[in-house]
Steps between C-alpha positions, in 0.01 A plus 500: 500500500609857424323682778523876542336753730331801340369822656239718330484865609184706471602862550384857450771732365487871578465676169820665383697429819786274392698509824198434718388209282848348493521525879164327529614224264822453698304474825265247344789288372658504847170412666442204269858369531488532879204264519633221276751422231359589160634447149295753301315821592270663242375861514237669275535709184639858531540441873780754534295791370127444470300498180326827403799731465476613137793722401655459846619156390765688302664619821434187707612235249849359552747305294552128557727441678479816706422620850171310538632170366821531701308548824269203445801294390666578832193374686494187284864435579452573870225240535610257226171527308374559146285815472269605215352851496359764267637847420507773239826482304671713238753449226804718432267711290317672784164511322478120454320358804381148574273338755745232613519185711839422655634175643809502723673198651627400844853609413368845416534447125254641246347195330221624275316812389165484322336806343122488486367423154125554538443857619156622594333839518720784627802267515535553126575867555774432756670182383630335187390144428751224567578262218636176643435234760764291666550275799767469768646159575570500872588252771140497618344451156447676168318828559303718258343838575206699369332824603135583561297500180740246342302247703197547274698368202547121516778534241730655762478215750520243221808665348672502840406134545647409161818679609514263796326692780392287794404802711324805355502811717210736427571846645186709479310822562159339442193707572248397766211545255646226278620261767283212374701506177820491703390188686388325183810583295752401767359153547447453126866577424612246759267232361583571134874473552527257791716747686512696824357850475607749766242775459569810708271802487528832683237660724391856580419795277695741282305788343207343317576128531432260787692172504360164600766286668398131493866398463548124481737214423344246267619149415504316165151361558349828611536429870551802729811458713481846657256788474450847640134514400394506867730793587226763509389785721207357703314833485546596135588169336797664326804275442791555738878478480665181612694194389448127477752217478469153348727207419468348153655208311625610157514138381120508482534707183673217314265244652182672381642602163576134432162387630278750315721563194382860453833599349586180314167473314496853363455535123699819415451477125126557546542813711619738228216745564640562848792696358305681232466875552138586581 
């Protein structure tokens, strides 16, 4: 068995306050590691900055590697853990910004950067679309990442699976009004690809958007290993910050892929319409 321990973090960033959000992330990492040994900690999308920042993303975005990545890498090295988190990043050309997911390793090394491909609404005014998907082969398994609205496109999870992903981390800012979609998509992607889906969604409000939480860790047969669905304010019902930890066996991915043959029985030559421009 290849067993690993995963922590999912449901958090509310303070909009535009990088230092405060990074401090909060550091405290959360320390709190989780103090309770038990963990292999992987996953934070939500744009957790270092918040979501509805418009042109302010130009001043808050950072290069990768840079100050933000270096700080989280230090925490990863300090506790010997893999950490995935979301941030706004920029290229050498200052005007080119991306909504990015970053994976750092337990030695503090930068392992993978993914730039969100499927932008939605006002994101299109702030960020440029990413153009590639890739996975990171690590000692705890092969990890792929996606961001928010990417989840609605089964092609993303399938492409990561065909690249070898055993674990797909979904870092999201998913709205509370559409949380039923979130719950349906996350389990569907796990079932379709016989993989673990670590789906982490933020909570709280920015300017006009309210986010729905319901972070969860889902197994290859749709089983819920950990969930923060019950972390709610008893008076208002609003989702709260928190974290949950679960131990999973990565060998189940191979077991169920061999049993159900979802990947092996594909017929790619019949799927040509999938890559046709609409």
